[in-house]
C-alpha positions as a Markdown table, in Angstrom:
| # | Residue | x | y | z |
|---|---|---|---|---|
| 1 | Met | -72.1 | -22.8 | 115.4 |
| 2 | Ile | -68.7 | -21.6 | 114.1 |
| 3 | Thr | -67.4 | -25.2 | 114.2 |
| 4 | Val | -70.4 | -26.4 | 112.3 |
| 5 | Cys | -70.0 | -23.7 | 109.7 |
| 6 | Phe | -66.3 | -24.5 | 109.1 |
| 7 | Ser | -66.8 | -28.2 | 109.1 |
| 8 | Gly | -69.7 | -27.7 | 106.6 |
| 9 | Leu | -67.5 | -25.6 | 104.3 |
| 10 | Tyr | -64.6 | -28.1 | 104.6 |
| 11 | Ser | -66.8 | -31.0 | 103.6 |
| 12 | Met | -68.1 | -29.0 | 100.7 |
| 13 | Glu | -64.5 | -28.2 | 99.7 |
| 14 | Met | -63.7 | -31.9 | 99.6 |
| 15 | Glu | -66.8 | -32.6 | 97.5 |
| 16 | His | -65.9 | -29.8 | 95.2 |
| 17 | Glu | -62.5 | -31.5 | 94.6 |
| 18 | Asn | -64.2 | -34.8 | 93.9 |
| 19 | His | -66.6 | -33.5 | 91.2 |
| 20 | Thr | -66.1 | -32.1 | 87.8 |
| 21 | Val | -66.6 | -28.3 | 87.9 |
| 22 | Val | -69.2 | -26.9 | 85.4 |
| 23 | Arg | -67.3 | -24.8 | 82.8 |
| 24 | Glu | -70.3 | -22.8 | 81.6 |
| 25 | Phe | -74.0 | -22.1 | 82.3 |
| 26 | Val | -76.9 | -22.0 | 80.0 |
| 27 | Leu | -79.2 | -19.0 | 80.7 |
| 28 | Leu | -82.9 | -19.4 | 79.9 |
| 29 | Gly | -83.3 | -15.6 | 79.8 |
| 30 | Leu | -86.6 | -13.7 | 80.1 |
| 31 | Ser | -88.3 | -15.4 | 77.2 |
| 32 | Gln | -87.7 | -18.2 | 74.6 |
| 33 | Asn | -90.0 | -16.5 | 72.1 |
| 34 | His | -87.9 | -14.7 | 69.4 |
| 35 | Lys | -90.5 | -12.0 | 68.8 |
| 36 | Val | -90.9 | -11.3 | 72.5 |
| 37 | Gln | -87.1 | -11.0 | 72.8 |
| 38 | Met | -86.9 | -8.5 | 69.9 |
| 39 | Ile | -89.6 | -6.4 | 71.6 |
| 40 | Leu | -87.8 | -6.5 | 74.9 |
| 41 | Leu | -84.5 | -5.6 | 73.2 |
| 42 | Phe | -86.1 | -2.5 | 71.6 |
| 43 | Phe | -87.7 | -1.3 | 74.9 |
| 44 | Phe | -84.6 | -1.9 | 77.0 |
| 45 | Leu | -82.3 | -0.2 | 74.4 |
| 46 | Leu | -84.7 | 2.8 | 74.3 |
| 47 | Phe | -84.7 | 3.0 | 78.1 |
| 48 | Tyr | -80.9 | 2.9 | 78.2 |
| 49 | Met | -80.6 | 5.6 | 75.5 |
| 50 | Ile | -82.8 | 8.0 | 77.5 |
| 51 | Ile | -82.0 | 7.2 | 81.2 |
| 52 | Leu | -78.2 | 6.4 | 81.0 |
| 53 | Pro | -77.2 | 9.8 | 79.5 |
| 54 | Gly | -79.6 | 11.4 | 82.1 |
| 55 | Asn | -77.5 | 9.9 | 84.9 |
| 56 | Ile | -74.3 | 11.1 | 83.3 |
| 57 | Leu | -75.8 | 14.5 | 82.9 |
| 58 | Ile | -76.6 | 14.6 | 86.7 |
| 59 | Ile | -72.9 | 13.9 | 87.5 |
| 60 | Leu | -71.6 | 16.5 | 85.0 |
| 61 | Thr | -74.1 | 19.1 | 86.3 |
| 62 | Ile | -73.1 | 18.6 | 90.0 |
| 63 | Gln | -69.4 | 18.5 | 89.2 |
| 64 | Gly | -69.7 | 21.6 | 87.0 |
| 65 | Asp | -71.8 | 23.9 | 89.2 |
| 66 | Ser | -70.2 | 25.4 | 92.3 |
| 67 | Gln | -73.7 | 26.2 | 93.7 |
| 68 | Leu | -74.3 | 22.4 | 94.0 |
| 69 | Gly | -71.4 | 21.9 | 96.3 |
| 70 | Ser | -73.3 | 20.8 | 99.4 |
| 71 | Pro | -72.8 | 17.2 | 100.7 |
| 72 | Met | -76.3 | 16.2 | 99.5 |
| 73 | Tyr | -75.3 | 16.8 | 95.9 |
| 74 | Phe | -72.0 | 15.1 | 96.4 |
| 75 | Phe | -73.7 | 12.0 | 97.6 |
| 76 | Leu | -76.3 | 12.2 | 94.8 |
| 77 | Ala | -73.5 | 12.3 | 92.2 |
| 78 | Asn | -71.9 | 9.2 | 93.8 |
| 79 | Leu | -75.3 | 7.5 | 93.7 |
| 80 | Ala | -75.7 | 8.2 | 90.0 |
| 81 | Phe | -72.2 | 6.8 | 89.4 |
| 82 | Leu | -72.9 | 3.7 | 91.4 |
| 83 | Asp | -76.1 | 3.1 | 89.5 |
| 84 | Ile | -74.4 | 3.4 | 86.2 |
| 85 | Cys | -71.8 | 0.9 | 87.3 |
| 86 | Tyr | -74.5 | -1.4 | 88.8 |
| 87 | Cys | -76.4 | -1.3 | 85.5 |
| 88 | Ser | -73.3 | -2.3 | 83.6 |
| 89 | Val | -73.1 | -5.7 | 85.3 |
| 90 | Thr | -76.0 | -7.7 | 84.0 |
| 91 | Pro | -77.9 | -5.7 | 81.3 |
| 92 | Pro | -75.2 | -5.7 | 78.6 |
| 93 | Lys | -75.1 | -9.5 | 78.7 |
| 94 | Met | -78.9 | -9.6 | 78.7 |
| 95 | Leu | -79.2 | -7.4 | 75.7 |
| 96 | Ala | -76.6 | -9.4 | 73.8 |
| 97 | Asp | -78.5 | -12.6 | 74.6 |
| 98 | Phe | -81.6 | -11.3 | 73.0 |
| 99 | Leu | -79.8 | -11.6 | 69.7 |
| 100 | Ser | -78.3 | -15.0 | 70.4 |
| 101 | His | -80.0 | -18.4 | 70.1 |
| 102 | His | -77.5 | -20.1 | 72.4 |
| 103 | Lys | -77.3 | -18.1 | 75.7 |
| 104 | Thr | -74.4 | -19.2 | 77.7 |
| 105 | Ile | -72.0 | -17.6 | 80.3 |
| 106 | Ser | -68.7 | -19.1 | 81.4 |
| 107 | Tyr | -68.1 | -20.1 | 85.0 |
| 108 | Ser | -65.5 | -17.4 | 85.5 |
| 109 | Ala | -67.7 | -14.7 | 83.9 |
| 110 | Cys | -70.6 | -15.9 | 86.1 |
| 111 | Met | -68.5 | -15.5 | 89.3 |
| 112 | Val | -67.3 | -12.1 | 88.3 |
| 113 | Gln | -70.9 | -11.0 | 87.5 |
| 114 | Leu | -72.1 | -12.3 | 90.9 |
| 115 | Phe | -69.4 | -10.5 | 92.8 |
| 116 | Phe | -69.9 | -7.1 | 91.1 |
| 117 | Leu | -73.7 | -7.4 | 91.4 |
| 118 | His | -73.5 | -7.8 | 95.2 |
| 119 | Phe | -70.5 | -5.5 | 95.6 |
| 120 | Leu | -72.1 | -2.5 | 93.9 |
| 121 | Gly | -75.6 | -3.3 | 95.2 |
| 122 | Ala | -74.4 | -3.4 | 98.8 |
| 123 | Ala | -72.3 | -0.2 | 98.3 |
| 124 | Glu | -75.5 | 1.6 | 97.1 |
| 125 | Ala | -77.5 | 0.4 | 100.1 |
| 126 | Phe | -74.8 | 1.7 | 102.4 |
| 127 | Leu | -74.7 | 5.0 | 100.5 |
| 128 | Leu | -78.4 | 5.5 | 101.0 |
| 129 | Met | -77.7 | 5.1 | 104.8 |
| 130 | Val | -75.0 | 7.8 | 104.5 |
| 131 | Met | -77.4 | 10.1 | 102.7 |
| 132 | Ala | -79.9 | 9.5 | 105.5 |
| 133 | Tyr | -77.2 | 10.5 | 108.0 |
| 134 | Asp | -76.5 | 13.6 | 105.9 |
| 135 | Arg | -80.2 | 14.6 | 106.0 |
| 136 | Tyr | -80.4 | 14.0 | 109.8 |
| 137 | Val | -77.4 | 16.3 | 110.4 |
| 138 | Ala | -78.7 | 19.0 | 108.0 |
| 139 | Ile | -82.2 | 19.0 | 109.7 |
| 140 | Cys | -81.4 | 18.3 | 113.3 |
| 141 | Lys | -78.0 | 19.9 | 113.7 |
| 142 | Pro | -77.9 | 22.7 | 111.1 |
| 143 | Leu | -75.4 | 24.8 | 113.0 |
| 144 | His | -72.9 | 21.9 | 113.1 |
| 145 | Tyr | -73.6 | 20.7 | 109.5 |
| 146 | Thr | -70.5 | 22.0 | 107.8 |
| 147 | Arg | -68.3 | 20.6 | 110.5 |
| 148 | Leu | -69.9 | 17.2 | 110.8 |
| 149 | Val | -70.2 | 16.6 | 107.1 |
| 150 | Asn | -67.1 | 18.4 | 105.8 |
| 151 | Arg | -65.2 | 17.3 | 102.7 |
| 152 | Glu | -62.9 | 14.9 | 104.6 |
| 153 | Val | -65.9 | 13.2 | 106.3 |
| 154 | Arg | -67.8 | 13.0 | 103.0 |
| 155 | Cys | -64.9 | 11.2 | 101.3 |
| 156 | Val | -64.4 | 8.8 | 104.3 |
| 157 | Leu | -68.1 | 8.0 | 104.3 |
| 158 | Val | -68.2 | 7.3 | 100.5 |
| 159 | Gly | -65.0 | 5.2 | 100.8 |
| 160 | Ala | -66.7 | 3.3 | 103.6 |
| 161 | Thr | -69.7 | 2.5 | 101.4 |
| 162 | Trp | -67.4 | 1.1 | 98.7 |
| 163 | Gly | -65.4 | -0.8 | 101.3 |
| 164 | Gly | -68.5 | -2.3 | 102.9 |
| 165 | Gly | -69.8 | -3.3 | 99.5 |
| 166 | Phe | -66.5 | -5.0 | 98.7 |
| 167 | Ile | -66.5 | -7.0 | 101.9 |
| 168 | His | -70.2 | -8.0 | 101.3 |
| 169 | Gly | -69.5 | -9.0 | 97.7 |
| 170 | Ile | -66.3 | -10.9 | 98.4 |
| 171 | Ile | -67.9 | -13.0 | 101.2 |
| 172 | Leu | -70.7 | -14.1 | 98.8 |
| 173 | Phe | -68.1 | -14.7 | 96.0 |
| 174 | Val | -66.0 | -17.0 | 98.3 |
| 175 | Leu | -69.0 | -18.9 | 99.4 |
| 176 | Ser | -70.2 | -19.3 | 95.7 |
| 177 | Ile | -66.9 | -20.6 | 94.3 |
| 178 | His | -66.9 | -23.4 | 96.9 |
| 179 | Leu | -70.2 | -24.7 | 95.7 |
| 180 | Pro | -69.7 | -28.2 | 94.1 |
| 181 | Leu | -71.2 | -28.0 | 90.7 |
| 182 | Cys | -71.1 | -31.4 | 88.9 |
| 183 | Gly | -74.2 | -31.8 | 86.9 |
| 184 | Pro | -77.0 | -29.5 | 85.6 |
| 185 | Asn | -75.8 | -26.2 | 84.3 |
| 186 | Ile | -79.1 | -24.5 | 83.4 |
| 187 | Leu | -79.9 | -21.2 | 85.1 |
| 188 | Asp | -83.6 | -20.1 | 84.8 |
| 189 | Ser | -82.6 | -16.5 | 84.7 |
| 190 | Phe | -80.9 | -13.8 | 82.6 |
| 191 | Phe | -77.9 | -13.4 | 84.9 |
| 192 | Cys | -75.9 | -15.4 | 87.5 |
| 193 | Asp | -77.0 | -15.1 | 91.1 |
| 194 | Ile | -76.4 | -17.0 | 94.4 |
| 195 | His | -79.8 | -18.6 | 94.8 |
| 196 | Gln | -79.6 | -19.9 | 91.2 |
| 197 | Leu | -76.2 | -21.5 | 91.8 |
| 198 | Val | -77.3 | -23.1 | 95.1 |
| 199 | Lys | -80.0 | -25.0 | 93.3 |
| 200 | Leu | -77.4 | -26.6 | 91.1 |
| 201 | Ala | -75.0 | -27.7 | 93.9 |
| 202 | Cys | -74.6 | -31.4 | 94.2 |
| 203 | Ala | -74.1 | -31.4 | 98.0 |
| 204 | Asn | -75.8 | -30.4 | 101.2 |
| 205 | Thr | -75.8 | -26.6 | 101.1 |
| 206 | Tyr | -77.5 | -25.8 | 104.4 |
| 207 | Val | -74.5 | -24.2 | 106.0 |
| 208 | Val | -73.7 | -22.1 | 102.9 |
| 209 | Glu | -77.4 | -21.1 | 102.5 |
| 210 | Leu | -77.4 | -20.0 | 106.2 |
| 211 | Leu | -74.2 | -17.9 | 105.8 |
| 212 | Met | -75.5 | -16.4 | 102.5 |
| 213 | Phe | -78.8 | -15.5 | 104.1 |
| 214 | Leu | -77.1 | -13.9 | 107.1 |
| 215 | Asn | -74.9 | -11.9 | 104.8 |
| 216 | Asn | -77.6 | -11.0 | 102.3 |
| 217 | Gly | -81.1 | -11.1 | 103.7 |
| 218 | Val | -80.3 | -9.8 | 107.2 |
| 219 | Val | -78.2 | -6.9 | 105.8 |
| 220 | Ile | -81.0 | -5.9 | 103.4 |
| 221 | Val | -83.7 | -6.0 | 106.1 |
| 222 | Met | -81.5 | -4.2 | 108.6 |
| 223 | Cys | -80.6 | -1.4 | 106.2 |
| 224 | Phe | -84.2 | -1.0 | 105.1 |
| 225 | Thr | -85.5 | -0.9 | 108.7 |
| 226 | Leu | -82.9 | 1.7 | 109.8 |
| 227 | Leu | -83.6 | 3.9 | 106.8 |
| 228 | Leu | -87.3 | 3.8 | 107.4 |
| 229 | Ile | -86.9 | 4.7 | 111.1 |
| 230 | Ser | -84.5 | 7.5 | 110.3 |
| 231 | Tyr | -86.7 | 9.2 | 107.8 |
| 232 | Thr | -89.8 | 8.7 | 110.0 |
| 233 | Leu | -88.0 | 10.6 | 112.7 |
| 234 | Leu | -87.0 | 13.3 | 110.3 |
| 235 | Leu | -90.5 | 13.8 | 109.1 |
| 236 | Leu | -91.7 | 14.0 | 112.8 |
| 237 | Lys | -89.0 | 16.7 | 113.3 |
| 238 | Leu | -90.9 | 18.9 | 110.8 |
| 239 | Arg | -93.3 | 20.1 | 113.4 |
| 240 | Thr | -90.6 | 22.4 | 114.8 |
| 241 | Gln | -89.7 | 23.9 | 111.4 |
| 242 | Ser | -91.0 | 26.9 | 109.6 |
| 243 | Ser | -93.5 | 26.4 | 106.7 |
| 244 | Lys | -90.9 | 27.1 | 104.0 |
| 245 | Ala | -88.4 | 24.7 | 105.6 |
| 246 | Lys | -91.1 | 22.1 | 106.0 |
| 247 | Asn | -91.9 | 22.0 | 102.3 |
| 248 | Lys | -88.2 | 21.7 | 101.3 |
| 249 | Ile | -87.4 | 19.1 | 104.0 |
| 250 | Ala | -90.5 | 17.1 | 103.2 |
| 251 | Ser | -89.8 | 17.1 | 99.5 |
| 252 | Thr | -86.2 | 15.8 | 100.1 |
| 253 | Cys | -87.3 | 13.1 | 102.6 |
| 254 | Val | -90.1 | 11.9 | 100.4 |
| 255 | Ser | -87.6 | 11.5 | 97.5 |
| 256 | His | -85.3 | 9.5 | 99.7 |
| 257 | Ile | -88.1 | 7.3 | 101.0 |
| 258 | Ile | -89.3 | 6.6 | 97.5 |
| 259 | Val | -85.8 | 5.5 | 96.5 |
| 260 | Val | -85.5 | 3.3 | 99.6 |
| 261 | Phe | -88.7 | 1.4 | 98.7 |
| 262 | Val | -87.7 | 1.3 | 95.0 |
| 263 | Met | -84.4 | -0.3 | 95.9 |
| 264 | Phe | -85.1 | -2.5 | 98.9 |
| 265 | Gly | -88.6 | -3.7 | 97.9 |
| 266 | Pro | -87.4 | -6.0 | 95.1 |
| 267 | Ala | -84.3 | -7.0 | 97.0 |
| 268 | Ile | -86.4 | -8.1 | 100.0 |
| 269 | Tyr | -88.7 | -10.0 | 97.7 |
| 270 | Ile | -85.8 | -11.9 | 96.0 |
| 271 | Tyr | -83.3 | -12.4 | 98.9 |
| 272 | Val | -85.1 | -12.4 | 102.2 |
| 273 | Ile | -86.9 | -15.7 | 101.6 |
| 274 | Pro | -83.7 | -17.6 | 101.0 |
| 275 | Phe | -83.4 | -20.0 | 98.1 |
| 276 | His | -87.1 | -20.6 | 97.4 |
| 277 | Ala | -88.7 | -19.9 | 94.1 |
| 278 | Val | -91.0 | -16.8 | 94.3 |
| 279 | Pro | -93.7 | -15.8 | 91.8 |
| 280 | Met | -92.6 | -13.3 | 89.1 |
| 281 | Glu | -89.0 | -13.6 | 90.2 |
| 282 | Lys | -87.6 | -12.7 | 86.7 |
| 283 | Val | -89.8 | -9.6 | 86.4 |
| 284 | Val | -88.8 | -8.4 | 89.8 |
| 285 | Ala | -85.2 | -9.1 | 89.0 |
| 286 | Val | -85.4 | -7.0 | 85.9 |
| 287 | Phe | -86.7 | -4.0 | 87.9 |
| 288 | His | -84.1 | -4.6 | 90.6 |
| 289 | Thr | -81.1 | -4.9 | 88.3 |
| 290 | Val | -82.0 | -2.8 | 85.3 |
| 291 | Ile | -84.8 | -0.3 | 85.6 |
| 292 | Phe | -84.9 | 1.0 | 89.2 |
| 293 | Pro | -81.2 | 1.6 | 89.6 |
| 294 | Leu | -81.0 | 3.9 | 86.6 |
| 295 | Thr | -84.2 | 5.8 | 87.7 |
| 296 | Asn | -83.1 | 6.3 | 91.3 |
| 297 | Pro | -81.1 | 9.5 | 90.7 |
| 298 | Met | -83.8 | 10.8 | 88.4 |
| 299 | Ile | -86.3 | 10.6 | 91.3 |
| 300 | Tyr | -84.1 | 13.0 | 93.3 |
| 301 | Thr | -83.6 | 15.3 | 90.3 |
| 302 | Leu | -87.3 | 15.7 | 89.3 |
| 303 | Arg | -88.1 | 16.9 | 92.8 |
| 304 | Asn | -85.2 | 19.3 | 93.0 |
| 305 | Lys | -85.5 | 22.8 | 91.5 |
| 306 | Glu | -81.8 | 23.7 | 92.0 |
| 307 | Ile | -80.4 | 20.8 | 90.1 |
| 308 | Lys | -83.1 | 21.0 | 87.4 |
| 309 | Gly | -82.1 | 24.6 | 86.8 |
| 310 | Ser | -78.4 | 23.8 | 86.6 |
| 311 | Met | -79.0 | 20.9 | 84.3 |
| 312 | Trp | -81.0 | 23.2 | 81.9 |
| 313 | Lys | -78.2 | 25.8 | 82.0 |
| 314 | Leu | -75.6 | 23.0 | 81.1 |
| 315 | Val | -77.7 | 21.7 | 78.3 |
| 316 | Ser | -78.4 | 25.2 | 76.9 |
| 317 | Lys | -74.7 | 26.0 | 77.0 |
| 318 | Tyr | -73.9 | 22.8 | 75.2 |
| 319 | Ile | -76.5 | 23.5 | 72.5 |
| 320 | Leu | -75.2 | 27.0 | 72.0 |
| 321 | Trp | -71.6 | 25.7 | 71.8 |
| 322 | Cys | -72.6 | 23.1 | 69.1 |
| 323 | Gly | -74.5 | 25.8 | 67.2 |
| 324 | Lys | -71.3 | 27.9 | 66.7 |
């Protein structure tokens, strides 16, 4: 199997050298209708103007309130930061293209966009697994919580999520730059992604498709399955808790489960069936890359009284300061 993979990549490398590399791609975007594009531009800008500052406020609130010093809030602040970064990869280009008649992206920019899309997406998936571990320790081993999830451990875990995301992204990046692109350069999307590029390759891409699927689809399904199992076990553990603890734990677990479905549902829909066109792919991609990531931290916040109270104090303090 390994020999076949390497020989396949070698043959593709030779074909890559023998063909003219595409210098830019034409993006068809979400719509070709100018009026529809203006409507989409208005709603996406409005969404960004409301939700993006909300995520920044979450980070500032957690960093500025000593009462929110538990590992759960530390991970939540990192999740908000990751989502802000993730939503800075494709939406800015999409919004700019709404105002352009000729939507293009250079080959280099396409590769950079692809790398950061999967780097940050994978880092967020791994961070959700870290947050599941945090909740497991807090509920099942409360007496050892401060020792098992201390500051050093938290930093190592967050660093590992970024490292894992980087490895995931760089593998897909390396596979993508070896795709021989010698003819069509039209992407039926609003951003660059692997399955779009594979369709344009002028060579047999079976080996690359297999490697990409193993690195993408399998990882997504594995993370999703492990997260569901872990939160199911935590919810079953509620039977041994007091009524007050049950409500708090259930609220936290439900928030996490909602985010898991919100993030992994579209990802499974797009990536698990490798390199086949799926209905409503563009619509699902918009939710996956634009809307859901920015709303993930908000889901936690709206169900958490402590952070809502701290956010209100911070906003009130800022309003009073501006009024002086």
